[in-house]
C-alpha positions as CSV (number, residue, x, y, z in Angstrom):
1,M,14.7,10.3,-17.5
2,A,17.2,10.5,-14.9
3,V,16.5,10.9,-11.4
4,G,18.8,12.6,-9.2
5,P,20.9,15.8,-9.1
6,R,21.6,17.0,-12.5
7,D,24.3,19.7,-12.2
8,Y,26.8,20.9,-9.3
9,I,24.3,22.8,-7.5
10,D,21.8,20.3,-7.3
11,Q,24.7,17.9,-5.9
12,L,25.6,20.4,-3.2
13,L,22.0,20.7,-2.2
14,V,21.4,16.9,-2.0
15,K,24.7,16.7,0.2
16,K,23.3,19.6,2.4
17,Y,19.7,18.3,2.8
18,A,20.5,14.6,2.9
19,D,20.5,14.3,6.5
20,E,17.4,16.4,7.4
21,K,14.4,15.0,8.8
22,V,11.0,16.8,8.9
23,D,8.4,15.9,11.1
24,N,5.0,17.7,10.3
25,K,2.4,15.6,12.3
26,E,0.4,18.6,13.2
27,L,0.1,19.7,9.8
28,A,-1.1,16.0,8.8
29,V,-3.8,16.1,11.1
30,A,-4.8,19.8,10.3
31,V,-7.9,18.8,8.5
32,E,-9.6,15.5,9.3
33,P,-10.1,13.4,6.1
34,E,-13.5,12.7,6.7
35,K,-14.3,16.3,6.9
36,M,-12.2,16.8,3.8
37,L,-14.0,14.1,1.6
38,S,-17.4,15.3,2.9
39,A,-16.6,19.0,1.9
40,M,-15.6,17.5,-1.5
41,K,-18.9,15.7,-2.0
42,D,-20.9,18.6,-1.4
43,F,-19.0,20.7,-3.5
44,S,-19.2,18.0,-6.3
45,T,-23.0,17.6,-5.6
46,M,-23.6,21.1,-6.1
47,H,-21.6,21.6,-9.0
48,R,-23.3,18.6,-10.8
49,N,-26.6,20.2,-9.7
50,M,-25.7,23.8,-11.1
51,V,-24.7,22.1,-14.4
52,T,-28.1,20.3,-14.6
53,L,-29.7,23.6,-13.9
54,D,-27.7,25.3,-16.6
55,N,-28.6,22.8,-19.2
56,K,-32.2,22.7,-18.3
57,L,-32.4,26.6,-18.5
58,R,-30.6,26.9,-21.7
59,N,-33.0,24.2,-23.2
60,F,-35.9,26.1,-21.9
61,C,-34.6,29.4,-23.6
62,A,-33.9,27.7,-26.7
63,N,-37.5,26.3,-27.0
64,L,-39.0,29.6,-25.9
65,N,-36.7,31.4,-28.4
66,A,-37.8,29.1,-31.3
67,L,-41.5,29.6,-30.5
68,A,-41.0,33.4,-30.5
69,V,-39.4,33.7,-34.0
70,Q,-41.1,35.4,-36.7
71,Y,-40.4,34.5,-40.0
72,R,-40.7,36.9,-43.1
73,P,-40.3,36.3,-46.5
74,S,-36.8,37.7,-48.0
75,R,-36.3,39.7,-51.3
76,M,-34.7,36.6,-52.9
77,S,-37.5,34.0,-52.3
78,A,-39.8,36.8,-54.1
79,A,-37.6,37.4,-57.1
80,Y,-38.5,33.6,-58.0
């Protein structure tokens, strides 16, 4: 895989922006890393708890449905 401009337009863009310098220090400090990591940890903990709760609820409903099943003889079994 080649790195660099592939066609004429890309070459012109590289020449045009080669000397441009961008300094966005205020954007880099817009969100403190500790707060971002804390928010990500809180979200992941909440998501893990929701998945666990969903699994428990599914298992409970499956067990409840299994207890409520009423089996009836079918016509096929009566013929034999």
